[in-house]
C-alpha positions in Angstrom: 91.1 122.8 78.0 91.4 120.3 75.1 91.9 116.6 75.9 95.5 115.5 75.8 96.9 113.7 72.7 97.4 110.0 73.1 101.1 110.5 73.5 100.7 113.2 76.2 98.0 111.1 77.9 100.4 108.1 78.0 103.2 110.3 79.4 100.9 111.6 82.2 99.9 108.0 83.1 103.6 106.9 82.9 104.8 109.7 85.2 102.0 109.3 87.7 102.3 105.5 87.7 106.0 105.6 88.4 105.5 108.0 91.3 102.6 105.8 92.6 104.7 102.7 92.5 107.5 104.3 94.4 105.0 105.6 97.0 103.6 102.1 97.4 107.1 100.7 97.9 108.0 103.3 100.4 104.7 102.8 102.3 105.6 99.1 102.6 109.0 100.0 103.9 107.6 102.5 106.4 105.0 100.1 107.6 107.7 97.5 108.2 109.8 100.0 110.0 106.9 101.1 112.2 105.3 97.7 113.0 108.3 95.5 112.6 108.9 92.5 110.2 107.1 90.0 112.4 103.8 92.0 112.3 103.9 92.7 108.6 104.7 89.0 108.0 101.7 87.9 110.1 99.2 90.2 108.4 99.3 92.3 105.2 99.2 95.7 107.0 101.0 97.6 104.3 98.7 96.4 101.5 95.6 97.2 103.7 97.0 100.7 104.3 97.7 101.3 100.7 94.3 100.0 99.5 92.4 102.1 102.1 94.4 105.3 101.7 94.4 104.9 97.9 90.6 104.5 97.9 90.2 107.6 100.1 92.5 109.5 97.7 90.5 108.3 94.7 87.2 109.4 96.4 88.7 112.8 97.1 90.0 113.1 93.5 86.7 112.0 91.9 84.8 114.4 94.1 87.2 117.3 93.3 87.0 116.5 89.6 83.2 116.3 89.6 83.1 119.7 91.4 85.8 121.6 89.5 86.0 119.8 86.2 88.6 122.3 84.6 91.5 120.3 83.2 89.8 117.2 84.7 91.0 114.8 82.0 94.6 115.8 82.6 94.3 115.4 86.4 92.4 112.2 86.0 95.1 110.6 83.9 98.0 111.9 86.0 96.6 111.3 89.4 93.7 108.8 89.1 95.0 106.4 86.4 98.7 107.1 86.9 99.6 107.9 90.5 96.7 106.0 92.2 96.9 103.2 89.6 100.6 102.8 90.4 99.9 103.1 94.1 97.0 100.6 94.2 94.5 99.3 91.6 92.1 98.7 94.5 91.3 102.4 94.4 90.0 102.0 90.9 88.1 99.0 91.9 86.6 100.9 94.8 85.6 103.8 92.5 84.0 101.5 89.9 82.1 99.6 92.7 80.8 102.9 94.1 79.7 104.1 90.7 77.8 100.9 90.1 76.1 101.2 93.5 75.3 104.9 93.0 73.7 104.2 89.7 71.4 101.7 91.4 73.1 98.6 89.9 73.5 96.5 93.1 73.5 93.2 91.2 76.1 94.5 88.8 78.3 95.7 91.7 77.9 92.3 93.5 78.8 90.5 90.2 81.8 92.7 89.6 83.1 92.3 93.1 82.6 88.5 93.1 84.2 88.0 89.7 87.1 90.3 90.5 88.0 88.5 93.7 87.3 85.0 92.5 88.9 85.4 89.1 91.8 87.2 90.5 92.5 84.5 93.1 91.9 81.8 90.4 94.3 83.5 88.0 97.0 83.8 90.7 96.5 80.1 91.7 96.7 78.9 88.1 99.9 81.0 87.6 101.4 79.4 90.6 100.5 75.9 89.4 102.0 76.5 86.0 105.2 77.8 87.4 105.5 74.9 89.9 104.9 72.4 87.1 107.5 74.1 85.0 110.2 73.8 87.7 
C-alpha cells in the first residue's frame, strides 16, 4: 500500500484526533460520574486513567503494526497520531521513551523525560505568570 498523500494523511490525523478528544472528554465525565466530583477534584484520576490506558493502547498498536505492517502508515496516522494523540499525548511520550530504552539509550531516555516534565511545567508556569500579569 502506498503512503497517503499529505492531504489524506492530514485528514486521517484530523478524524482520529477529533474522536480521541471526544473520548478523553467522555472518560473524564465517566470518571466523575463513577467516583464523584470530590474524588476527581482531590486527585486527577481521569487524567491518570487516560494516560495509562492510552499508553497501553499505543503499545498494542505499535506491536500490532510491527507484526502486521500492511497499511501500517495509514493506521499509525489514524489511530496512533490521531486517535491516541487526541486522547492523550502521554501515549506518544511513553512510546518514545520505550523506544529510547529498547535502543539502549538510557541516558537519552532520562534526558528526554527530565526535559519533558521540567520544561512542560516551566512553560505552564510561565504562561500562568504572563496571563496573571496581563490581568
